[in-house]
LUMLUMPA-170908 format. One record per residue: x, y, z of N, C-alpha, C, CB in turn; residue in one letter. Coordinates in pm, whole numbers, plus 50000, padded with zeros to 5 digits. Atoms other than C-alpha are relative to their C-alpha. Glycine has a CB too. Layout:
XYZXYZXYZXYZA/...
***
This chain:
499274991950097419781785174126499535014550004499834994349858M/500534986449996417431815374142500505007450122498474999849999D/499514993649879418551821674500501445004749983499894990450119R/498614996350024422211821974394500105012249908500764988349940Q/499994988650092421481845974108499615012750073499054997549881I/500434988249924419631869174344501125005150090498774996650085R/498874995949915422621868874582501065007549920500624987750067K/499004993450085424981877674296499535013849960500284991549875V/500564987050041422661905474179500065010050116498554998249952V/499984991249883422381919474532501425004950029499444992950124I/498614996349977426161918574577500475010249898500894987549996V/499614990750105426671935774242499375013850020499614994549863L/500674987249976424101962474330500645007550115498524997850028M/499344993649887425741969074666501345005849958500194989950115V/498704995350047429151971774500499855012249910500734988849924M/500254988650089427691995174238499705012550080498844996949904F/500344988249920426192018074502501205005050080498854996750096F/498784995949930429462017974699500905007949907500754987850057I/499184993250099431352027474384499405013649964500144991349874L/500694987650033428742053874299500205010550111498504997449978F/499834990949887428972068974650501435005150008499624993050130A/498594996149993432772068974640500345010249891500904987649987K/499744990650109432862086174302499405013750031499434994649868L/500634987349963430422112674425500795007150109498574997750046N/499204994049893432532117974736501265006449943500384989450105D/498764994950057435702122574530499775011549903500744989049930L/500204990450108434232142574243499135011950040499384993249882Q/500904989149960431682164074430500325005050141498544995349993V/499874995949860431992164174809501405005250031499664988550091V/498624996449965435792165174837500805005349883500704988150058R/499294996050121436632177674490500875012350021499015002749889A/499254987749983437672212574589501154998250097499095011250047D/498955002449901439632200874895501164992349939499444992450120K/498945007950062441532174974693500745008049894499424987349937L/499384992150108442162199174408500995010250055498935007249918A/499134989749944443742224774640500974994650103499165010950061T/499075005949904445692200274858501435003249959499804984750009A/498624996050032449382210374883500754989949914500765002350127P/499245010150074450652177274746499394995749869500164988150085G/500655003850125448292175374449500705006649882498515003750002N/499254994350113450602180274152499234999049869501344992949987T/500775000950124447922171173895499485013849958498824990250017R/500484986550030446362205773923501175009149963499235005950119A/498834992050031449842221073923500494997149859501104997350102I/499585003750135450772201573610499135006849895499954984649981T/500934993650092447672214673437500285015049990498544997750045R/499824985549999448352250673545501405004349960499695005350137D/498644996350034452102249573481500165003149852500964988950041F/499864998350145451562248573106499125011249945499664987149930N/500834989050047449292278873090500445012950067498514997250027R/499674987149941449592315673161499425001150140499495011549911E/500464998049862449192326973520500115014850034500844991350099R/500074985849971448242360873655501025004850100498645003350049G/499044993349913450262385473858499415001750140500405013849941V/500354995549865450182391174233500765013050022500364989150111I/499334987249979450902427374315499495006950125499825009149880Q/500384992749880450802450574613499085011749966501245005150073T/500904988650020448412479674662500735012049941499355003850131A/499234989050058451232503374567500774995949875500955005750103D/499535003350134452052484874246501234991249989500275012149930G/498825008750009455032462674334499594985949958500764999650135A/500305013550047455052429174152500564989950100500604997549858I/499615010249902455122400874406500224986549934498934998850110V/499865012650072454672371574167499585002149855499154988850067A/500324999250142454672368073788500554987749930500575013049938Q/499525011250080455192341973517500735005449878498844990849958S/499184995650112457952346773259500194988649902501375005350050L/499785010650100458402327772930501424994350010499765005349857P/498705006649999461232302272932500014989249892500314993850140V/499855009850107462572277472679500194986150059501185003749909D/499965013849953461712244072840498604994149987500524999050147D/501275007050021458842219172858498825007050065500104986050054E/501094993249931456802240973097499685013649939500335001650146F/500184987650076457232272472886499935012750084498754998949919E/500094988149915456662295973180500584997050138498545004950013R/499385001549868458542301173506499425010450095501545001549990L/500544991049898456942315873817501165006250077499054992450097R/498924993149930459182342373972499415009650104500895007749900T/500424991649888458992363574287501025011350016499874991750132Y/499024989150003460752397074231500355005850138499485011149914P/499734994449867460452407874597500634989850094498725005350061E/499325010249920461972375474723499314997450133501415004150024G/500495003649868461582370275097499005010050058501154998650093A/500824989549940459682402775161498534996150011500135012849921L/501415003949999456292387775073499814984949995499275006449884F/500065014550016457092350475081498884993550080501324993950040A/501045006049917454712342575367498605004249957500225003650146H/501304995650052451912361275190499744993549864499955015549988I/500205005750134452362350874826500054985050002501055005349904S/499755014350006453482315874911500864996749880498694992349995G/499225004150115454922296674618499144991349909501274992450043Y/500695007950102453852278174302501044990149949499425009249881F/498955009850024455912246374284499434987349938500724996750130S/500425012550062455602216274056500144988450098500814997349872F/499725010949908457022194374332499185000850128501474999950035T/500634998549868455412208774646498665007449997500945007250091Y/501324994050010452212224274516500005014950025499084993350096G/500174985649980450972258474621499885003350148498775005049926T/500114994949864451002279474935499615014749992501354998150079E/500324985849992449742313675044498945004449900501255008149978G/500944994650098447882335674796499974991349875500375014649963V/499945008950117449032312274520499004988550013501434994449981E/500975010849979446792285674678498585005350015500374991950123R/501344994849974443862306374806499335005349874500065011050105T/500574993750119443392325074480500524993549871500325014949999Y/499485007250116444662298274242499095001149878500214985350036N/500944999550113441502298274028500005013849935498594996350046K/499954986450056441652336073986501275002049919499925010550112D/498724998250069445332335673892500064991949871501164996050092L/500015008650119444752307173646498895003849902499844985650041A/501074995750089441732324873496498874990149986500565002849865G/501025010450009439342296673577498745003550080500574986850050R/501254995949936436532317073732499065005549893500255010550111T/500994995250097433302326973558500185014749969498594997650053A/499844985650020434062363773606501135003249903500255006950132A/498844997350085437332360673414499884994049861501244994650065L/500155006350131436162339073124498895006749921499724984950014S/501024994550089434132350572823499634989549895500515013149931K/500425010050097432072329872575500844999949872498565002349963P/499224999350124434192342172283501364993250012500195014449959T/498705006549981437292326372439500014985849944500364999750148D/500075013650053436052292372321500444999649854498574994450014I/499694999550143436542303171960501395005649971498985008449928L/498664994550020440032317272016501014992450084500035015150036S/498935006449923443362306072154500395008150122501224997949911D/499624991049891443392333772410499764993650136499225013149988R/500125004549862443992324672776499915012150090501194990950040T/500174988849908442662348873031500514996350139498525004350006R/499525002049863444232352773374499485011250088501544999450005T/500404989749906443462372473685501205005550075498974994550099G/498994993549917445642397273869499435001950139500465013649938T/500444998449861445322395774247500765011950059500264987050084V/499424988149938445912429774407499854998650151499305013249948V/500005001649855446872427874774499625012950071501374995350047L/500254988449915445822450975055501315005550056499054996350116T/498704995849945449482452575164500725009249902500874987750032L/499134991750083451922478675037501454995850024499815015250032T/498575003149986455582472674969500665009750098500705000749864K/499364989849916456472505075146499834996950149499435013749969S/500225002849858454862495675479500604986550039498505000250032L/499385012949971456022459475456501505001650023499744990249885Q/498564997649985459582472075415500305006950133500535008549883Q/499824993449870459202494775719499924989850113498945011150020V/500145010349897457992465275927501244991150006498744991449974A/498805008350008460922444275808501215007250060500304996149854K/498844992549953463492471375876499915002750151500115013149924D/500174996949858462032479976218500284987850088498605005250027A/499745012349924462122443776336501474996049991499114988649949L/498595002950018465622439776194500274985149997500815006350110G/499635014150005467392406676243499474992150118501494998749995N/500595007149886465382397776554498884990849954499485010050104R/501065009550031463042367876544498675005350055500324986050058T/501304995149954459392377976562499095003149884500185012250086G/500994996950103456502392576368499375013650026498924989249995A/500714987249997454672424976288498754998649916500915011749949V/501275000050075451022427576184499395013950010499014989250054V/500714987250002449322459976078498754998349915500905011549946A/501255001150078445702461775963499115012050025499254987050036L/500974989249990442882486075909498824995250084499525004749858N/501065005049913440382482276197498615001049938500015007550128P/501344997650051437442494975991499554990049894499925013849943T/500405009650104437562469175710500794987050003500145006349865D/499245012449988440052442375818501154998349903499094988749985G/498935001150099442522449575537501364999150068499975011949904A/498655001449948446012436975623500905009749925500524985349987V/499164989850061448422465675560501464995649993499895013050078L/498655005749998451642447675651499944987550085501085010350055A/499955012349923452432412775777501364993649976498834990249960M/498625004350018456082404475828500394990350111500945012049998W/499455009649905457642374175996501474998149970499244986449993S/498565002150016461362370276053500454988350087500785012950038N/499454999750136463132349275945498974996449894501174990549991P/500835003450114461632345675600500854991949902499425012849932S/499275008150098462712327475283499735005249859499604985150011F/500164996450141463132332474909499224988949930501395002349932D/500785010550066460362313574723500474996549860498575004249994P/499585002650137462142315374386500604986249979501005010249958N/499445013450023464182283074429498974988750003501054997350103P/501035010549995460962263674498499164999649873499105002250120L/500814999350121459452274074164500784996249874499455013949984A/499215003350119462312264173932499574986549945501525000050032V/500435012350068461872235373688500964988450017499815002849854H/499075010649967464912215573801499564994050134501495005350007D/500635005449880463202192474050501014995750107499144988349963Q/498975003349900466422180774216500425012650076501244993649931K/499654987449935467292217074285498885004550094500285010949895A/501144996549916463782223074421500014991850129498674997749924V/499985008749883464002193174654501145003650095500124985449958Q/498864996149917467422204174776499695012850077501255001949913S/500354987449934466142239274852498974997850109499485010249897S/501075002649903463032226475028500554992750123498884991849934Y/499395007449889465032201975238500825009250089500874988649948T/499184990649925467422229475340499135009550083500905008049906S/500894990849929464572252975436499304993250117498975005749905L/500735007049893462662227075639500944995350111499254988149942T/499035004349898465852216275820500545011850080501154992549935A/499494988049933466692252175920499355001650138499755012649912D/500524998849864466332255676298499205012850021501154999650100A/500744987549989465052291176249498614999749942500765010749935G/501325001950061461982278176062499595011849912498964997850108K/500314988450085462052304475786498704998749922501135002449904P/501255001750074459002289375613498765001650087499974986449933M/501134998649908456842294175922499555014650007500394994950141L/500514986349987454652325575900499585002550145498795002449904P/500264998149858454902334976265498835009450025501255005450069R/501064990149980452412363176218498634993750016499975009649883A/501345005949991449452339676176499984984950019499245003349878F/499995014549977450612303676226500744995850126500624993149884R/499335003549875452512305476555499385008050113501525002549992R/500584993249884451022313376894500995000450115498704993050044S/499104997349889452782326677202499185004050122501035011249963Y/500624994049882451952335677558499935015149977500794996550132A/500104985750032450582371077508500435009250114498595003349963P/499584991649890451652383077851499015011150028501365005849972G/500874989249954450312416377963499145006449892500825010650064S/500914994950102448812425077624498604993850017500544997049859T/501305006449978446052400577726499195007550106500194985450043F/500744992249900445142424478009498965009049935500975008350083K/501044992650073443212443577742498714991749998500465003249854V/501175008849999440872413377719499434998850140500364986249944V/500475000849861440712410278098499265012750040501194997550094T/500674987349972439842447178126498645000649930500875011949956A/501275000350074437172442577858498984991350070500224995049856A/500905009049928435702413578056499385007050120500744987350044A/500534992649886435362435878362498965010349956501135006950077A/500934989650048433702464078166498714994049946500675008449891L/501165006250065431362440777977499154991750095500444991449885E/500715010349924430462414878240499915002750149500684986949979R/500024996849857431332428078587500405014650020500964990550080R/499624985849996431272466278566500305005250140498915008449939P/499694995449864431322469778945501474997750035499104992850101E/498595002649973434812454678944500915010249932500374986049953L/499214989650067436022481378700500135012550087499365003849866A/499964988549910435292506778976500684996650133498595005350026M/499425004349872436862486379257501445004750013499934984750013K/498634995949973440052499879413500754988250061500065012450095A/499225011449952442532471479448501185004950082500504991349882Y/498934995349909445122473879727501364999949931500064991250125P/498644999250054448712483279649500834988750061500645013950029S/499265011749955450752451279669501274998349919499144987449990L/498815004250074454182438579575499794986149940501244999950091R/500275013550048452932402979535498644995650052501104990150045Q/501345004849966449612384679547500104985850053499045000649876L/500055013449942449062354679773498944992049925499675000650154D/500915007850083447542329579533499254989650083500764993349886L/500765010149926444732306979664500454985949961498495001649974P/499735014350023445182269179692501484996849985499274995449875Q/498575002350016448972272779702500785009150095500445002349853T/499124991349921451872287279898500795009549913500944991650085T/499274991650095453142304879584499405014149995499974993749860T/500444986150018452962342679544500245004349856500745009550099D/499844994450134452522361479216500535014350015498654999849921L/499404986849980454862391879203499685009649886501504998650014P/500024989950106454722424279008501365000449933499625013950056N/498754998850074457352431578747500995008550078499755006049861F/498954992549932460592442278911499775001850149500145013249938G/500264998849857459132437879259499335012850042501254998650073G/500644987249970457212470679236498644997950068499815008349872S/501335000249940454022478879428499045007549910500025006350142S/501024993050082450822488379246498624995850046500194997049849C/501395002649967447072489579288499145011149945499814998750153G/500914989650046444032511479229498854994449919500755010149918G/501115004250085441062510478993500534995249865498985011549981T/499605006250127441092494778647500915009049915498774996449921L/499084991650078442612525078465501415000650059499455014049988P/498694999949935445432525978722500754987049974499865002350152D/499385013250019446072488678687500534998549858499004988850030L/499585001650140446242490378307501175009249967498825002949905L/498974990350033448452521178297501394995050036499735013150071R/498685004949957451262504578491500134984949982500245003650147V/499995014550025450382468678389500214992150129501104996449898S/499885005549865449802457478747499604985350005499155008150098C/500275014449996450092419578777499104996150116501314992350010N/500795004049882448702416779130498555004449986500615005950128T/501354995150017445672438179049499224992249896500025014649962G/500715007450106444802420378725499794985450037500775000949869F/500185013849957445362385978876498834998950097501294994750066A/501135000149907442962394279160498705003149927500245010050113Q/501184996950081440542409378908499494987449931500315010949896L/500405012450063440552376378722499344990550098501194993349936G/500605008549897439832357379044498625005250040500914999350123L/501294994149961437032381579134498934997749892500155015050026D/500975001750109435382378678791499574985649986500605004749868M/500295014150019435602340978772500294995549858498564997250034G/499605005950128436412317478487498985002549890500224985150016A/501034998450104433072321378307500115013549931498604998350061E/499914986650058433462358778258501255001649915499985010650109S/498744998150072437102357678153500054991449874501194996650091L/500005008950117436742327577921498985004649896499704985650043A/501024995250094433572341877771500465012149921498735003450075G/499514988250071435232374977688501124996449903500495010650100E/498955004750092438252357277539499384994349873500894989450068A/500695005450118435872338577310499405011149916498904990250043D/500594988850074434162371277217501045007349916499345009850097D/498924993650075437532384577100500634990849895501075004850095F/499525008850106438172354176883500904988750044500705007949901G/499235011349953440122330477104499194987149983500415001950148F/500605013150023439412293577042499194999449871499104996350117N/500595000050134438272302376689501105003249900498835010449990Q/499004997250104440232303176366499645013149930500094988349897K/500314987550071440432338876230499804997449851501135010350022P/500325002950141438912339575879500915007349902498565003849971P/499034994050092442092352375714500044991949871501405000750065L/500015006950129442212344275342501394994949960499465009349891D/498765007050024445502325375372499874986250064501245007850056L/500185013549948445872287875436500554998250142500654990049908P/499495005249873446282271775778500295010650105501254992249975A/499854990149893445752301176011499854993150135498955011349985T/500035006449869446472290876370498905005850087501365001550069A/501024995849905443852292676644500645004150131498974988950023T/499534995749868444642312976956499114993550106499985015650012S/500745008049903443582295577275499955006550138500624986350011T/500184996849859442192303477618499344987950064499155013250020F/500525012549941441522274377856498515000650029500754996850128P/501415001049968437992262177912499735002150147499464986749957G/500394996949862436072269978230500354988750095498525002850006V/499735011449912436512234878368501454999350045499624987249930D/498575000149965440282239878369500265006650134500805007049893T/499724991849882440012264478656499224996050125499715014349969F/500865003349885437502247178884500824995650121499024988949961R/499155004449891440232231079091501375006649995500164985049996Q/498694993750018443042254478988499835015149990500724994449874D/500174985549997442432290579093501305007649967499505004350135Q/498784993150042446132300279058500145000949848501224993050057P/499954999650146445852291278688499115011149945499584986649941A/500894989150043442932315578657500675013550019498674999450078L/499304987449973444952343478817501105002549897500604999950141A/498914998650097447892336978583499465002049858500934987850004K/500614998450133445612334278279499505014249980498854990149980S/500494986350009444182368678358501095009849959499395004350132A/498884991450042447662383178295500714994249877501015001950116I/499485004850127448222363377974501094989650010500515011249922G/499005010549984450382335478113499284986550011500895002550126Q/500545013549985449722298878206499844993649862498655000350077Q/500235006850128448112281977902499345008849895499154987850022D/500544990850100446932313177717501005001249886499695014150063V/499114999150117448352314577363499315007949890500394985849948A/500594991450103447832339977086501005002449888499555013450060A/499184996150114449132346876738500115015349996499414994549868T/499954985450020450322382076650498775005249926501265003749923P/501234995850070447352383776410498865001650098499624989949890L/501094999349903444962376476697500105012450087499994987650088Q/499864988349913446422403876915499815013049922501374999950067M/500324988450084446252428376624498495001749988500644998749860A/501464999550008442562419376596499395004750132499444986249963L/500464994849870442132425776970500115015250002500834993850116V/499824985450005443572460676926499015006449904501445003549958A/500924994650100441492466276613498575000250052500084991849870A/501365000749947438322455276792499705011150098499764986650065G/500194989049904438782480077075499925013349925501155000350104V/499994987550074439622507876832498805002149911501235000749917G/501134999150092436672499776607498664999050074500094989049895N/501254999749926434042503976877499504986650044498965006549919G/500385013249954434052467676981499744989949891498815001050083G/500285008950114433582452676633501304995749934499075007049896V/498835005450066436232429976483499614995749859500614988150081I/500285003350139436222428176104500844988049955500285012249910M/499255011450053437332397675905501295004949935499154992149898K/498734995750060441032401175817500164994249860501194995950088P/499825004950136442002397975451501195006649934498745002549917H/498854994750074444972402575217499665003249855501154990050005V/500414997150137443072404174888499155012749996499224988249939M/500784987850017441842438574782499044998749882500925012149980A/500835001750120440582430774431500664990549902499745013649933E/499515008350110440922408174131499695007249869499364985750002V/500164993450129441462422973785500164990049887501015011449985R/499885008850116441102406973443501235003749918498725000849912D/498814998150084443672405973163500105014149945499984990149886S/500004986250050442652440873050500145010250112498735002749921E/499864990949888443042455573397498695004250064500715012049957G/501304996749942439312457873468499764992350129498894997149900G/500285006449871438162450173823498794990749986499755010750111V/501095009750010436052418473829499484995850137500454987849922V/500435003649865435892413074204500735008750101500264984950029R/499434991949892436442435074509499614993850133499525014849992T/500315005649868436692422874865498975008850070501284998750086Y/501044992849928433592432675061500224998350151498594995049959Q/499775001149855434352440675428498824993750072500295013850059P/501045007449929432452418875672500374998850147499794986149937E/499775001449857432072418076048500274985450034498795005250081Q/499735013549949433602387876219499364998250137501534997450008W/500505001349864432802393476587499655013650058501054993050089L/500244988249917431292418676824500534996850138498475004050004K/499325003249875433622418377123499515008450117501485001749984A/500384990849893432332448477318498905009349953501225008150047M/500934989250029429612474277341500815012749973499005002150118E/499224988150038430712507777190500455008550118499215008549907P/499634991549887430652526677520501114993750084498785002750088Q/498945006749924432822500577690501315000149921499594985650033N/498804999150083435242499977396500635013850010499664996849853A/499504986349987435532537877425500695002050135498865010149984A/499384998849868436272535177797501354992950003499074994150108A/498745007450004438962508977734501025007349913499784985749947L/499124991950084440402530177453500655011350081499235005749881R/499464988949919440782559377696501044995150098498875007150075D/498995005849910442612536777939501304997149926499464987050065M/498815003250080444972525677662500745012649956499614991849877M/499354987250030445642562177578500935003950116498945011249975I/499154996549884446952567377934501234991150008499194998950130T/498845008950003449262537377885501115006149915499624986149946V/499034993350087450952557477607500455013350060499415002249860V/499694986549953450752592077761500695000350136498745008150008N/499464999449864451692582978116500234986150059499055007950091N/499845013749954452452545978132501134992749932498734992449980G/498915008750046454482517078000500265000549850499714985850038T/499855000050147454002523877624500405013549944498714995649936A/499644986550046455512558677598500824999849872500775007350109S/499165000650120457942547177328499194997049873501084989350019R/500865002050117454992539577099499335013049956498944989550031A/500654987350033453892576077094500455005349865500285010450109A/499724993850130453692593376756499705014850012499154993449885V/500224985549988454152631276756498845004849912501285007749963P/501114994350075450962649076653498824990849983500475004149869G/501095009750013448812617576668499844992850133500274989749885V/500225007349875447202602076977499974985049973498695004650067Q/499915014550012448072565177010499434993650125501474995449977V/500465008449888446352539177230500764986949991498444997749996A/499145011850009448472509077325500004992250130501435004049964A/499745008249881449322481277568501264991949976498794990650031K/498765007650007452702465677636499804986150059501135007350074T/500035013449942453442429777726501404994150004499074990949921G/498745007149988456402409877851499674986250055501035007850093T/500425013449961455742372477860501224991350028499134993749890A/498875008749966458202350478046499834986649933500124998350153Q/500025013050067459112319177855500924990450076500445001249849T/499135009749935461522290677927501255006950054500394988849901V/498804994249941464312300278165499865014950022501194997249913G/499994985649981465262336878179499805007649869501305004350064D/500324993450127463882345777836498595005750005500144990249882N/501324993750006460932368377758499655003849858499965012550090S/500524994650125458762376577459499575014550026498804991449945H/500374985949987458412414177412498845003049905501215009449970A/501234997650077454912424677293499615014950006498844991350054W/500744987449994453052456077202498864999549900500935012149971L/501124997850094449612462077052499555014450013498814990150029L/500354985850003448362496276950499055002949886501265008749988A/500754994950114446002515776729500055015350002498524995050003F/499914985450013445992551476598499325004449869501495004750003A/500244991349884444592577076577499054993250099499425013549955P/500765007149897443022566476905498495000749974500315005850137A/501404998550039439632580176795499914998449849499415013950046V/500155003450142438562565976457501344995749939499435012049922Q/498695004450047441782546276399499964994749857500564989450092P/499845005450136443022537176052501044988849996500415011149904T/499005010749996445742513076165500084994450142501385005149954V/499755007149874446122487076440501224991249979498754991550045A/498735007050012449442470276509500204990450115501165010149993V/499515009049896450742440176699501434996349966499104987250014A/498585003350019454452433376745500404989950105500895012850008V/499355008849904456242404276906501464998249960499274986250007I/498595003250018459992400076946500284988150091500955012450032V/499875012549927460762364577049501234999250088500014988649904E/498915005349917462912351577332501145009850022500544987749939S/498964990549962464742382277450500674995350129499415014350017Q/499325005549882467412371677702499905009150121501464997449968P/500084992349877466852382678060498575003450037500805012649987G/501344996949950463892394078270499905014350053499624990150110L/499984986549945464782430278349499365010349908501405004150028G/500604988950074463792464378214500415000449853500375013050066D/499484998950136465872459977898499274991149900501464996849998T/500645009350092463652432477751498485001350000500394985750035V/501454998349992460162446277811499415003649865499655010650104T/500694995750122457572452277544500105014849978498564995950005G/499904985550011457752489377622501335004649945499775006250133G/498684995950047461462490477544500354993849865501054996250103R/499595007250122461852464477265498965001149888500264985450033I/501045000750104458512461877081499395013549966498914990750043A/500664987050023457162497377123500655008349889500005008050127A/499414992350110459742514576896499714994149862501495001250019P/500345006550128458992488876623498595004049959500124984550011I/501384996050029455272495976649499925014749963499114997250121A/500014985750030455962533376650500425002649855500925007450096Q/499534998250138457902530776321498924996349900501274991749976A/501065004450092455052511676157498825009650004499544985750037V/501094990449988452412535376292500315012949926499715003050145L/499604987650069454342565576166499874998449850501445003950037K/500055002150145454682550675818498584998449950500824987949962A/501385002250042451052539375801499185012850003499344989550089A/500744987549985449792573375915500575011249914499995004350145L/499374989850084452182592375689500535011750078499035004949899G/499444989149921453642612875972501515000849979499684998150150T/498574998750022457172626575937500804993850114500385014649983P/
***
């Protein structure tokens, strides 16, 4: 009998410890993750019945606010700017939870942080909320939207010195207002319609979709030569129309069948495929992959928005038996993939002396009285290059604007540094790219632009012709030039 009792006691103790461990896992270890999960409506239910703070731009435009209504929830979340900031603000939905800034800064908006609460609030009925002020401005966001027009793609502009996102527009976008209404059938209908849309309007292409970066990746390849194989930066490559790739009978041509060659500045100025492909082969996979990692590839950028995509560069082992893949990767093709945010960070890193700052959309949080309770503190993310090498690459990118493929990105009275890109996709379609920063010395803005799937492979669909004027418009507005 004693043995049976001991067995029962042991079983009960084991069950108790399992239950104890599970409760600790749910209430402590995974508490924050579960609380902020998109489908967790319990937190939304709690927050729906209380006041919620405003999201506003740096120039004072209201992006999100809560208005009193006569129903069971008492307050309705509205988005006065509609689609213009939808991918940044996200939405606050009883049915589908939160997204964007509404999710990242939910505790601030709901007034549930220590900085926003006061001991005297316990004795009163007052509910304090936080106002989240963005780094973005409505004026620059509107310029990015207008410049891209009805074309599918994205524009990212940020400050290289502190990582502040100045504009981040993806087209198509969507109106978040229908997802916040209190009629749940209407919400479900709107959500179903948005998710079924072939254009994927709910997808923030700027930071959640990656593309072949094409020749804009040659900035990283050039950086690898300067940082890791400086003797190759001085090498004069022969003028060729096409490069005979090793291990295959296939040749790699230059754009439009042109001939080009020379040293690294010459190759970058005209975006020479044969020269950069051979440069990649000469450097080897370790140098190229290592520099890509230094610029943030294969890492998730620490942007303060949910689900940022990781840009990718293949591992070294990929190229051991596939040298043609290495040559194509050196010009941003093959399996190289980058988000517009990542390429904006590449431009920012070169412009900022080789240092890439953490990107962020939150500038500050204010309390109910308008007092600042928290300010974003700029922080270094990566060191991609030594300052002297970044300066040398910057000078090369200046020649791309002054006497190369990015002339349409030039801003009168301000020196711009840039790199174009045209990435061939499925069939005869191309993505048109451009990355830039200005002023070239001590820049205050870095830009990346992609225009998706332009039909054809000729001069009319290049990054220099399609993406450069968009970048120029954003640079002009950010710099305040006429």
